[in-house]
N, CA and C of each residue as an Amber inpcrd file, in Angstrom:
protein
   237
 -13.7270000  40.2760000  -9.1960000 -12.3900000  39.7260000  -9.1150000
 -11.8270000  40.0100000  -7.7300000 -11.1980000  38.9800000  -7.1370000
 -10.6860000  39.1070000  -5.7840000  -9.3280000  39.7860000  -5.7610000
  -9.0220000  40.2910000  -4.5840000  -7.7220000  40.9040000  -4.3430000
  -6.6510000  39.8100000  -4.4160000  -5.5200000  40.0370000  -5.1290000
  -4.4800000  39.0020000  -5.2540000  -3.8950000  38.5650000  -3.9060000
  -3.7470000  39.4920000  -2.9660000  -3.2020000  39.1290000  -1.6540000
  -4.1700000  38.2230000  -0.8970000  -5.4480000  38.5130000  -1.0250000
  -6.4550000  37.6930000  -0.3670000  -6.4750000  36.2810000  -0.9630000
  -6.3180000  36.1930000  -2.2650000  -6.2840000  34.8880000  -2.9440000
  -5.0840000  34.0650000  -2.4610000  -3.9390000  34.6930000  -2.2990000
  -2.7330000  34.0000000  -1.8220000  -2.9530000  33.4900000  -0.4050000
  -3.5260000  34.3140000   0.4720000  -3.7920000  33.9000000   1.8520000
  -4.7810000  32.7360000   1.8940000  -5.7980000  32.7700000   1.0410000
  -6.7800000  31.6900000   0.9950000  -6.1250000  30.3810000   0.5880000
  -5.2300000  30.4330000  -0.3870000  -4.5290000  29.2260000  -0.8310000
  -3.6210000  28.6940000   0.2740000  -2.9840000  29.5970000   1.0350000
  -2.1290000  29.1650000   2.1300000  -2.9370000  28.4680000   3.2140000
  -4.0890000  29.0150000   3.5410000  -4.9500000  28.4030000   4.5540000
  -5.4170000  27.0290000   4.0770000  -5.7790000  26.9030000   2.8160000
  -6.1780000  25.6010000   2.2790000  -5.0450000  24.5900000   2.3750000
  -3.8150000  25.0150000   2.0920000  -2.6630000  24.1160000   2.1890000
  -2.4490000  23.6620000   3.6250000  -2.5320000  24.5900000   4.5810000
  -2.3650000  24.2230000   5.9880000  -3.4380000  23.2270000   6.4230000
  -4.6510000  23.4610000   6.0070000  -5.7430000  22.5590000   6.3690000
  -5.5090000  21.1700000   5.7840000  -5.0710000  21.1010000   4.5560000
  -4.8260000  19.7990000   3.9180000  -3.6990000  19.0510000   4.6160000
  -2.6020000  19.7460000   4.9220000  -1.4680000  19.0880000   5.5710000
  -1.7910000  18.7030000   7.0120000  -2.6320000  19.4790000   7.6830000
  -3.0690000  19.1030000   9.0200000  -3.9110000  17.8400000   8.9400000
  -4.7460000  17.7430000   7.9400000  -5.5280000  16.5320000   7.7330000
  -4.6420000  15.3200000   7.4930000  -3.5560000  15.5100000   6.7690000
  -2.6200000  14.4090000   6.5340000  -1.9820000  13.9350000   7.8370000
  -1.6550000  14.9010000   8.7200000  -1.0820000  14.5330000  10.0140000
  -2.0490000  13.6430000  10.7910000  -3.3190000  14.0380000  10.8620000
  -4.2940000  13.2460000  11.5960000  -4.5280000  11.8910000  10.9320000
  -4.4560000  11.8530000   9.6270000  -4.5970000  10.5820000   8.9180000
  -3.4510000   9.6410000   9.2980000  -2.2290000  10.1490000   9.3240000
  -1.0860000   9.3310000   9.7420000  -1.2650000   8.8440000  11.1730000
  -1.6700000   9.7530000  12.0390000  -1.8480000   9.4360000  13.4490000
  -2.8520000   8.2970000  13.6340000  -3.9570000   8.3620000  12.9250000
  -4.9970000   7.3370000  13.0480000  -4.5180000   6.0000000  12.4900000
  -3.8700000   6.0070000  11.3360000  -3.3990000   4.7540000  10.7270000
  -2.4110000   4.0530000  11.6600000  -1.4190000   4.7800000  12.1360000
  -0.4110000   4.1760000  13.0110000  -1.0520000   3.7270000  14.3220000
  -1.9420000   4.5440000  14.8630000  -2.6070000   4.1970000  16.1170000
  -3.4460000   2.9380000  16.0130000  -4.1900000   2.8050000  14.9320000
  -5.0330000   1.6200000  14.7480000  -4.1740000   0.3630000  14.6300000
  -3.1040000   0.4350000  13.8620000  -2.2360000  -0.7360000  13.7130000
  -1.5350000  -1.0880000  15.0260000  -1.0710000  -0.0900000  15.7750000
  -0.4260000  -0.3550000  17.0570000  -1.4270000  -0.9380000  18.0580000
  -2.6470000  -0.4020000  18.0670000  -3.6760000  -0.9310000  18.9570000
  -4.0040000  -2.3780000  18.6040000  -4.1110000  -2.6680000  17.3190000
  -4.3930000  -4.0470000  16.8970000  -3.2600000  -4.9840000  17.3240000
  -2.0230000  -4.5180000  17.1890000  -0.8930000  -5.3350000  17.6140000
  -0.8930000  -5.5660000  19.1130000  -1.2190000  -4.5410000  19.8730000
  -1.3030000  -4.6740000  21.3290000  -2.3930000  -5.6570000  21.7230000
  -3.5240000  -5.5550000  21.0440000  -4.6290000  -6.4750000  21.3080000
  -4.2210000  -7.9160000  21.0040000  -3.5270000  -8.1110000  19.8840000
  -3.0620000  -9.4670000  19.5410000  -2.0600000  -9.9890000  20.5650000
  -1.1420000  -9.1240000  21.0100000  -0.1700000  -9.5540000  22.0160000
  -0.8570000  -9.9850000  23.3090000  -1.8940000  -9.2540000  23.7070000
  -2.6320000  -9.6320000  24.9190000  -3.3550000 -10.9620000  24.7320000
  -4.0250000 -11.1230000  23.6100000  -4.8130000 -12.3400000  23.3840000
  -3.9450000 -13.5590000  23.1190000  -2.7710000 -13.3770000  22.5520000
  -1.8720000 -14.4990000  22.2920000  -0.9220000 -14.7480000  23.4660000
  -0.9440000 -13.8730000  24.4500000  -0.0920000 -13.9650000  25.6550000
   1.3850000 -14.0750000  25.2950000   1.8420000 -13.2220000  24.3940000
   3.2560000 -13.2320000  24.0240000   4.0740000 -12.5260000  25.1060000
   5.3120000 -12.9980000  25.3140000   6.1840000 -12.3930000  26.3290000
   6.7800000 -11.0840000  25.8360000   7.0350000 -10.9950000  24.5580000
   7.5610000  -9.7700000  23.9450000   6.4780000  -9.2020000  23.0240000
   6.4280000  -7.8740000  22.8770000   5.3650000  -7.2700000  22.0450000
   5.6720000  -7.3480000  20.5460000   5.7910000  -8.5580000  20.0380000
   6.1360000  -8.7530000  18.6290000   5.0510000  -8.2240000  17.6930000
   3.8090000  -8.5560000  17.9940000   2.7140000  -8.0990000  17.1370000
   2.6030000  -6.5730000  17.1420000   2.7480000  -5.9760000  18.3120000
   2.6610000  -4.5140000  18.4050000   3.7500000  -3.8630000  17.5590000
   4.9720000  -4.3510000  17.6950000   6.0880000  -3.7760000  16.9390000
   5.8910000  -3.9710000  15.4380000   5.5020000  -5.1660000  15.0450000
   5.3530000  -5.4630000  13.6200000   4.2090000  -4.6570000  13.0060000
   3.0690000  -4.6400000  13.6610000   1.9230000  -3.9300000  13.0940000
   2.1170000  -2.4150000  13.1400000   2.7880000  -1.9080000  14.1770000
   3.0710000  -0.4710000  14.2160000   3.9990000  -0.0930000  13.0640000
   4.9750000  -0.9190000  12.7790000   5.8860000  -0.6630000  11.6680000
   5.1360000  -0.7160000  10.3360000   4.2580000  -1.6730000  10.1770000
   3.4430000  -1.7550000   8.9620000   2.5630000  -0.5100000   8.8460000
   2.0100000  -0.0670000   9.9790000   1.2000000   1.1450000   9.9840000
   1.9980000   2.3750000   9.5590000   3.2440000   2.4740000  10.0060000
   4.1060000   3.5940000   9.6220000   4.3590000   3.5670000   8.1160000
   4.6450000   2.4020000   7.5810000   4.9100000   2.2800000   6.1400000
   3.6670000   2.6810000   5.3400000   2.5110000   2.1930000   5.7470000
   1.2670000   2.5330000   5.0450000   0.9860000   4.0300000   5.1580000
   1.1900000   4.6070000   6.3400000   0.9440000   6.0370000   6.5410000
   1.8730000   6.8840000   5.6770000   3.1340000   6.5080000   5.6150000
   4.0820000   7.2560000   4.7770000   3.6930000   7.1510000   3.3140000
   3.2840000   5.9730000   2.8840000   2.8350000   5.8040000   1.5010000
   1.6410000   6.7090000   1.2050000   0.6650000   6.7090000   2.1170000
  -0.5210000   7.5450000   1.9240000  -0.1560000   9.0270000   1.8620000
   0.7260000   9.4670000   2.7430000   1.1210000  10.8800000   2.7750000
   1.8560000  11.2530000   1.4930000   2.7720000  10.4180000   1.0560000
   3.5010000  10.7090000  -0.1810000   2.5490000  10.7800000  -1.3730000
   1.5780000   9.8880000  -1.4090000   0.5970000   9.8920000  -2.4920000
  -0.2400000  11.1770000  -2.4660000  -0.6840000  11.5790000  -1.2780000
  -1.4870000  12.7920000  -1.1470000  -0.6820000  14.0450000  -1.4760000
   0.5540000  14.1210000  -0.9860000   1.3970000  15.2910000  -1.2560000
   1.6960000  15.3920000  -2.7470000   1.9170000  14.2600000  -3.3750000
   2.1530000  14.2640000  -4.8220000   0.9280000  14.7790000  -5.5590000
  -0.2610000  14.3960000  -5.1330000  -1.4930000  14.8850000  -5.7530000
  -1.6840000  16.3780000  -5.5250000  -1.3390000  16.8370000  -4.3160000
  -1.5080000  18.2590000  -4.0020000  -0.5300000  19.1320000  -4.7910000
   0.6670000  18.6190000  -5.0060000   1.6870000  19.4090000  -5.7070000
   1.5670000  19.3210000  -7.2270000   0.9130000  18.2910000  -7.7230000
   0.7590000  18.1140000  -9.1750000  -0.7130000  17.8880000  -9.5240000
  -1.5410000  18.9220000  -9.3750000  -2.9620000  18.7160000  -9.6790000
  -3.1810000  18.4590000 -11.1740000  -4.1370000  17.6040000 -11.4500000
  -4.4600000  17.3060000 -12.8480000  -5.2500000  18.4590000 -13.4190000
  -4.9330000  18.8190000 -14.6400000  -5.6280000  19.9470000 -15.2790000
  -6.8900000  19.4910000 -15.9740000
């Protein structure tokens, strides 16, 4: 049987690792959508970055949805 303090520290480290992973997941989702929008703006020769703004916003919405879903799973594990 493990020491209770050690078990608490292990759980804290696991939580930090999971939340750090969520940060990188958000970063990648938003980055990919913004890059795609930038690429579309270049190829369509738009004067204003409409595609970049729209796709970056869509990326933010998707990233927030993913994070909320993951946090909900982490806080309410199925037994």
